[in-house]
C-alpha positions as CSV (number, residue, x, y, z in Angstrom):
1,M,-125.3,167.3,-81.4
2,K,-124.5,168.2,-85.0
3,K,-120.8,167.7,-84.3
4,I,-121.4,164.3,-82.7
5,V,-123.4,163.1,-85.7
6,I,-120.7,164.3,-88.1
7,T,-118.0,162.6,-85.9
8,M,-120.0,159.4,-86.0
9,L,-120.3,159.5,-89.8
10,V,-116.5,160.2,-90.2
11,L,-115.7,157.3,-87.9
12,L,-118.1,155.0,-89.7
13,S,-116.5,156.0,-93.1
14,A,-113.1,155.3,-91.6
15,A,-114.3,151.9,-90.5
16,Y,-115.3,151.0,-94.0
17,A,-112.1,152.4,-95.4
18,V,-110.0,150.0,-93.4
19,G,-112.3,147.1,-94.1
20,I,-114.3,146.7,-90.9
21,G,-117.4,144.7,-91.5
22,G,-120.7,146.2,-90.8
23,G,-121.5,143.2,-88.6
24,E,-118.6,144.0,-86.3
25,V,-119.7,147.6,-86.0
26,A,-123.2,146.5,-85.3
27,R,-122.1,144.1,-82.5
28,K,-120.1,146.8,-80.8
29,L,-123.1,149.2,-80.9
30,N,-125.7,146.6,-80.0
31,L,-127.5,147.1,-83.3
32,R,-128.8,144.6,-85.9
33,P,-126.3,144.2,-88.8
34,S,-129.1,145.3,-91.2
35,Q,-129.1,148.7,-89.4
36,I,-125.5,149.3,-90.6
37,V,-124.6,147.0,-93.5
38,P,-124.7,143.2,-93.9
39,A,-122.1,141.5,-91.8
40,A,-118.8,141.2,-93.6
41,D,-116.9,137.9,-94.1
42,T,-113.5,138.5,-92.4
43,L,-112.0,135.2,-93.7
44,P,-109.3,135.9,-96.3
45,V,-109.9,134.8,-99.9
46,R,-107.5,132.0,-100.7
47,N,-109.1,130.6,-103.9
48,L,-110.6,132.4,-106.8
49,I,-112.9,130.7,-109.3
50,Y,-113.4,133.1,-112.2
51,L,-116.2,132.0,-114.5
52,I,-116.7,133.9,-117.7
53,G,-119.7,133.4,-119.9
54,D,-118.5,134.7,-123.3
55,G,-121.1,137.0,-124.7
56,M,-123.5,136.5,-121.7
57,G,-125.7,139.4,-121.0
58,L,-128.4,139.8,-118.5
59,S,-131.0,138.7,-121.1
60,H,-129.1,135.5,-121.6
61,V,-129.3,134.7,-117.9
62,S,-133.0,135.8,-117.9
63,M,-133.6,133.3,-120.7
64,L,-132.2,130.5,-118.6
65,M,-134.4,131.4,-115.7
66,L,-137.5,131.7,-117.8
67,E,-136.9,128.4,-119.5
68,E,-136.3,126.7,-116.2
69,G,-139.7,128.0,-115.0
70,Y,-138.0,130.3,-112.5
71,G,-136.7,127.2,-110.7
72,T,-133.4,127.6,-108.9
73,T,-130.4,128.0,-111.1
74,A,-126.8,128.5,-110.0
75,F,-127.2,132.2,-110.7
76,D,-130.0,132.3,-108.1
77,R,-127.5,131.2,-105.4
78,A,-125.5,134.4,-105.8
79,Q,-124.8,136.3,-102.6
80,N,-124.0,139.6,-104.2
81,I,-124.2,141.2,-107.6
82,A,-122.6,144.0,-109.6
83,L,-122.6,145.4,-113.1
84,I,-119.6,146.1,-115.2
85,T,-118.9,148.3,-118.3
86,T,-117.0,146.6,-121.1
87,Y,-115.7,149.3,-123.5
88,S,-112.2,148.9,-124.8
89,A,-109.4,151.4,-125.2
90,N,-110.5,152.3,-128.8
91,N,-114.1,151.2,-129.1
92,R,-117.3,151.5,-127.0
93,V,-118.2,148.0,-128.3
94,T,-115.4,145.7,-127.2
95,D,-114.2,142.4,-128.7
96,S,-113.3,139.3,-126.6
97,A,-109.6,140.0,-126.8
98,A,-109.8,143.5,-125.3
99,A,-112.4,142.5,-122.8
100,G,-110.5,139.4,-121.8
101,T,-107.4,141.4,-121.4
102,A,-109.3,143.8,-119.1
103,L,-110.7,141.0,-117.0
104,A,-107.3,139.2,-116.8
105,T,-104.8,142.1,-116.4
106,R,-106.8,145.1,-115.1
107,H,-105.8,147.1,-118.2
108,K,-107.7,148.5,-121.2
109,T,-106.4,147.7,-124.6
110,G,-107.5,148.0,-128.2
111,N,-109.9,145.6,-129.9
112,G,-108.0,142.7,-131.3
113,M,-105.1,143.0,-128.9
114,L,-104.5,140.3,-126.5
115,G,-102.6,140.5,-123.2
116,V,-100.9,143.7,-124.2
117,L,-101.4,147.4,-123.7
118,P,-102.3,149.7,-126.7
119,D,-98.6,150.2,-127.3
120,S,-98.1,146.4,-127.4
121,T,-96.3,146.3,-124.1
122,A,-97.1,143.1,-122.2
123,A,-99.7,143.3,-119.5
124,E,-99.3,140.8,-116.7
125,S,-102.4,138.8,-115.8
126,I,-103.8,137.7,-112.4
127,M,-102.6,134.2,-113.4
128,A,-99.0,135.5,-113.8
129,D,-99.2,137.3,-110.5
130,A,-100.6,134.2,-108.8
131,I,-97.8,132.0,-110.3
132,R,-95.2,134.4,-108.9
133,A,-96.8,134.1,-105.5
134,G,-96.5,130.3,-105.7
135,M,-100.1,129.6,-106.4
136,P,-101.3,126.8,-108.8
137,T,-103.5,128.1,-111.7
138,G,-105.8,126.7,-114.3
139,V,-107.9,127.4,-117.4
140,V,-111.0,125.4,-118.5
141,V,-112.8,126.3,-121.8
142,T,-115.0,124.9,-124.5
143,S,-113.2,126.8,-127.2
144,T,-109.6,126.3,-128.3
145,L,-107.1,127.1,-125.5
146,Q,-105.6,129.6,-127.9
147,H,-108.8,131.6,-128.2
148,A,-109.2,135.2,-126.9
149,T,-110.5,134.8,-123.4
150,P,-108.2,132.0,-122.2
151,G,-105.3,133.5,-124.1
152,A,-105.7,136.8,-122.2
153,F,-104.6,135.0,-119.0
154,Y,-101.2,133.7,-120.3
155,A,-100.3,135.2,-123.7
156,H,-99.1,138.6,-125.1
157,V,-99.7,139.2,-128.8
158,P,-100.6,142.3,-130.8
159,Y,-103.3,140.5,-132.7
160,R,-105.7,137.8,-131.2
161,R,-105.7,135.6,-134.3
162,Q,-102.0,134.8,-134.1
163,Y,-103.1,131.4,-132.8
164,Q,-99.8,129.6,-133.4
165,R,-97.8,132.2,-131.5
166,I,-100.3,132.1,-128.7
167,S,-100.1,128.3,-128.6
168,D,-96.3,128.5,-128.4
169,Q,-96.6,130.8,-125.4
170,L,-99.1,128.4,-123.8
171,A,-96.6,125.6,-124.1
172,G,-94.1,127.8,-122.2
173,S,-96.5,128.9,-119.5
174,D,-96.6,127.7,-115.9
175,L,-100.3,127.0,-115.7
176,T,-100.9,123.9,-113.6
177,V,-104.1,122.8,-115.5
178,A,-105.5,123.7,-118.9
179,F,-108.4,121.9,-120.6
180,G,-110.0,122.8,-124.0
181,G,-109.5,122.4,-127.7
182,G,-106.7,123.6,-130.1
183,L,-104.8,120.4,-130.6
184,K,-103.8,121.4,-134.2
185,Y,-101.9,124.4,-132.8
186,A,-100.3,122.4,-130.0
187,E,-98.9,119.9,-132.5
188,A,-97.2,122.6,-134.5
189,S,-94.8,125.5,-133.8
190,E,-93.5,128.8,-135.1
191,R,-90.4,128.7,-133.0
192,E,-87.0,128.6,-134.6
193,D,-86.3,125.2,-133.2
194,G,-89.6,123.9,-134.6
195,V,-90.4,121.8,-131.6
196,P,-94.2,121.4,-131.3
197,G,-95.9,122.6,-128.1
198,I,-96.9,119.1,-127.1
199,E,-93.3,117.9,-127.1
200,R,-92.2,120.9,-125.2
201,L,-94.9,120.4,-122.6
202,R,-93.9,116.7,-122.1
203,D,-90.2,117.7,-121.8
204,R,-91.3,120.1,-119.0
205,G,-93.1,117.3,-117.1
206,F,-96.6,118.0,-118.2
207,L,-99.1,115.2,-118.8
208,V,-100.8,115.8,-122.2
209,L,-104.3,114.5,-122.8
210,T,-106.2,114.3,-126.1
211,D,-109.4,112.5,-125.0
212,P,-111.9,113.8,-122.4
213,S,-112.4,110.3,-121.0
214,Q,-108.8,110.6,-119.6
215,L,-110.1,113.2,-117.1
216,D,-111.7,110.4,-115.1
217,T,-108.4,108.8,-114.1
218,L,-106.5,112.0,-113.7
219,S,-105.4,112.9,-110.2
220,R,-102.5,115.4,-110.4
221,G,-100.9,118.1,-112.6
222,P,-99.3,119.7,-114.3
223,V,-101.5,118.7,-117.2
224,M,-102.9,120.1,-120.4
225,G,-105.7,118.6,-122.4
226,F,-106.2,119.4,-126.1
227,F,-109.4,117.4,-126.8
228,T,-110.2,118.6,-130.4
229,D,-108.3,120.3,-133.2
230,G,-110.6,123.4,-133.0
231,H,-113.4,124.3,-130.6
232,L,-115.1,121.5,-128.8
233,P,-118.4,120.4,-130.3
234,K,-121.6,122.4,-129.7
235,M,-123.9,121.1,-126.9
236,S,-126.4,120.2,-129.6
237,E,-123.7,118.1,-131.3
238,G,-123.0,115.9,-128.2
239,R,-120.4,117.7,-126.0
240,G,-122.2,116.3,-123.0
241,D,-121.1,117.2,-119.5
242,Y,-117.5,118.0,-120.4
243,L,-117.4,121.5,-119.0
244,E,-118.8,120.5,-115.6
245,R,-116.5,117.4,-115.4
246,A,-113.4,119.4,-116.5
247,T,-114.3,122.1,-114.0
248,R,-114.6,119.6,-111.1
249,K,-111.4,117.9,-112.1
250,A,-109.4,121.1,-112.4
251,L,-110.7,122.1,-108.9
252,E,-109.6,118.7,-107.5
253,I,-106.1,119.0,-108.9
254,L,-105.7,122.7,-108.0
255,S,-107.0,122.2,-104.5
256,R,-104.6,119.3,-103.9
257,E,-101.7,121.2,-105.3
258,A,-102.6,124.3,-103.3
259,G,-102.8,122.3,-100.1
260,E,-99.3,120.9,-100.7
261,R,-97.9,124.4,-101.3
262,D,-99.9,126.0,-98.4
263,R,-101.3,128.4,-100.9
264,G,-104.6,129.2,-102.6
265,F,-105.3,128.9,-106.4
266,V,-106.8,130.7,-109.3
267,L,-109.0,129.0,-111.9
268,M,-110.7,130.6,-114.9
269,V,-113.6,128.7,-116.5
270,E,-115.2,129.9,-119.7
271,G,-118.6,129.1,-121.2
272,S,-117.0,129.9,-124.6
273,Q,-119.8,129.0,-126.9
274,I,-122.6,131.1,-125.5
275,D,-121.0,133.8,-127.7
276,L,-120.8,131.6,-130.8
277,R,-124.5,130.7,-130.6
278,A,-125.5,134.3,-130.0
279,H,-123.5,135.4,-133.0
280,D,-125.6,132.9,-135.0
281,N,-128.8,134.4,-133.4
282,D,-129.6,130.8,-132.3
283,A,-131.8,131.1,-129.3
284,E,-132.1,127.4,-128.7
285,G,-128.3,127.1,-129.0
286,V,-127.8,129.9,-126.5
287,L,-130.1,128.2,-124.1
288,T,-128.3,124.9,-124.3
289,E,-124.9,126.6,-123.8
290,M,-126.3,128.6,-120.8
291,R,-127.6,125.4,-119.2
292,D,-124.1,123.9,-119.6
293,F,-122.4,126.9,-118.1
294,D,-124.9,126.9,-115.3
295,R,-123.8,123.4,-114.3
296,A,-120.2,124.6,-114.2
297,V,-121.2,127.5,-112.1
298,A,-123.0,125.2,-109.7
299,A,-119.9,123.0,-109.5
300,A,-117.8,126.0,-108.5
301,M,-120.3,127.1,-105.9
302,D,-120.5,123.6,-104.5
303,F,-116.7,123.6,-104.1
304,A,-116.9,127.0,-102.3
305,D,-119.4,125.5,-99.9
306,R,-117.0,122.7,-99.0
307,H,-113.9,125.0,-99.0
308,P,-114.2,128.2,-96.9
309,G,-111.9,130.9,-98.3
310,T,-113.1,130.4,-101.9
311,L,-114.6,133.3,-103.9
312,V,-116.7,132.5,-107.0
313,V,-117.1,135.3,-109.5
314,V,-119.4,134.8,-112.5
315,T,-119.4,137.4,-115.2
316,A,-119.1,138.0,-119.0
317,D,-116.6,139.7,-121.3
318,H,-119.4,141.5,-123.3
319,E,-122.9,141.0,-124.5
320,T,-123.5,139.3,-127.9
321,G,-126.6,139.5,-130.1
322,G,-128.5,142.3,-128.5
323,L,-130.9,139.8,-127.1
324,S,-134.3,141.0,-125.8
325,I,-137.3,139.1,-124.5
326,P,-140.6,140.8,-125.4
327,S,-144.1,139.6,-125.0
328,A,-145.5,137.7,-128.0
329,D,-148.6,139.8,-127.7
330,V,-148.1,143.6,-128.1
331,D,-151.1,144.1,-125.7
332,F,-149.5,142.4,-122.7
333,E,-152.2,143.5,-120.3
334,H,-154.0,140.2,-121.1
335,E,-153.1,136.8,-119.8
336,E,-149.8,135.2,-120.8
337,A,-149.4,135.0,-124.5
338,G,-145.9,133.7,-124.6
339,I,-142.5,135.4,-125.1
340,E,-140.1,135.8,-127.9
341,Y,-136.3,135.9,-128.1
342,R,-135.2,138.6,-130.5
343,F,-131.7,139.4,-131.5
344,S,-130.8,142.9,-132.8
345,T,-127.3,142.1,-134.1
346,G,-125.0,139.3,-135.1
347,G,-122.2,141.1,-133.3
348,H,-121.4,142.5,-129.9
349,T,-123.1,145.4,-128.0
350,A,-122.0,148.0,-125.6
351,A,-124.4,146.9,-122.8
352,M,-123.2,146.4,-119.3
353,V,-122.9,142.8,-118.1
354,P,-123.7,141.3,-114.8
355,V,-121.4,140.0,-112.1
356,Y,-122.6,137.3,-109.6
357,L,-120.5,136.6,-106.5
358,Y,-120.6,133.7,-104.1
359,G,-118.5,132.6,-101.1
360,T,-115.8,134.2,-99.1
361,G,-115.5,137.9,-99.8
362,S,-118.6,138.1,-102.0
363,E,-119.9,141.0,-100.0
364,R,-116.9,143.1,-100.7
365,I,-117.6,143.6,-104.5
366,N,-120.8,145.3,-105.7
367,G,-122.2,148.4,-107.5
368,V,-121.5,149.6,-111.0
369,L,-117.8,149.0,-111.9
370,D,-115.6,149.0,-115.0
371,N,-114.2,145.6,-116.0
372,T,-110.7,146.7,-115.0
373,E,-112.0,147.8,-111.6
374,L,-113.4,144.3,-111.0
375,A,-110.1,142.7,-112.0
376,H,-108.2,145.1,-109.7
377,M,-110.5,144.2,-106.8
378,L,-110.0,140.5,-107.4
379,K,-106.2,140.8,-107.4
380,R,-106.4,142.8,-104.2
381,Q,-108.5,140.1,-102.6
382,V,-106.7,137.0,-103.7
383,L,-102.9,137.5,-103.9
384,P,-101.0,137.0,-100.6
385,D,-99.1,140.3,-100.6
386,N,-102.4,142.2,-101.1
387,R,-104.1,140.2,-98.4
388,R,-101.3,141.1,-95.9
389,S,-101.7,144.8,-96.7
390,V,-105.4,144.6,-96.1
391,S,-104.8,142.7,-92.8
392,A,-102.3,145.4,-91.7
393,M,-105.0,148.0,-92.2
394,K,-107.4,146.1,-90.1
395,I,-105.1,146.3,-87.1
396,K,-106.5,149.8,-86.7
397,S,-110.0,148.6,-86.6
398,S,-110.3,148.0,-82.9
399,K,-109.3,151.6,-82.2
400,I,-111.9,153.0,-84.6
401,I,-114.6,150.7,-83.2
402,H,-113.7,151.9,-79.7
403,L,-114.0,155.6,-80.9
404,I,-117.4,154.8,-82.5
405,H,-118.6,153.1,-79.3
406,K,-117.4,156.0,-77.2
407,T,-119.0,158.6,-79.4
408,V,-122.4,156.8,-79.5
409,R,-122.4,156.4,-75.8
410,S,-121.6,160.1,-75.3
411,Y,-124.4,161.0,-77.8
412,F,-127.0,159.0,-75.9
413,C,-125.8,160.3,-72.5
414,Q,-126.2,163.9,-73.7
415,A,-129.6,163.1,-75.3
416,C,-130.9,161.7,-72.0
417,R,-129.9,164.8,-69.9
């Protein structure tokens, strides 16, 4: 009997190794899925919507939930969760450039370095991989498009504040959609020919926007929108529903383009200014930026509901501010006395950050991971070549299921003698 049990465990492990869903195993064995693992979604992931709350730690999400009275937020819709570590190649406390590079390229680098390895060798991002696979791609942010997180998905520079050089690389990129700030860099150039990025984009067939109201009439790409010289305004200064609208418009364009190419797409959306308000230790500012980001997350999840094959991943590059939420009364055994939002630093921390997953493939990523592991898993899920290799492994699944079924039947037959 011991040998039978060991054989069953080995076969079950093999089943998971080749990607057989727990639901499939359960059906074959006439068990409830919960008795094995939750049923796996066998539909391949075609579209990835990668939402990054810059500086967003678990306490930032908790603040949102608390202030919404524990009503339903987009984060509550998550179908799976994970935690990721954020350290860089040279510091346990990362900056946005190194963390963005890890999330975009699957590689660690030093703080301040963007889209490159510690030796300054270019590190290719999931966007570059997707473009080579014929997939449309996009970036939507509330910062400049040349800032650290968006830049990690298309640029390669040894120092993150080389904004003009980053902008010149943006103008030469093959992104299908890009919306954010940074007009002053797009209107200039460090290239030998001196041609501004905006002119180069137009020469390459891009539509260039400078007013967010132009989003309403937009129907196709390639397009880049530079809506302010620097970052877009704070929410408290009237940014309005830009992030949600830009996210929905990018999804509309990428979905249409992907359909015409018979491909999926990759979109990165950043709630850029959560980080800026946390650097200021501005609790009210963090809350308004979190509410804005929550609406963009909801838009992505709504899209996934309408488009099977879409995976929504919501995470952060790092935690900013060391935010905690203690009781206003040290003796918290009494009735509610209120809460306080306290910051312990004006910088970043080494705290792990959450990952929320929704849609197709959401059950395949969980646990405690490094940020590079998350990026590697996303590449493996989304890119066509990787999906084919996973499908090839699953050809073996029926044989393993048959062996499991046969072993279990043998076990019960022996037990009944």
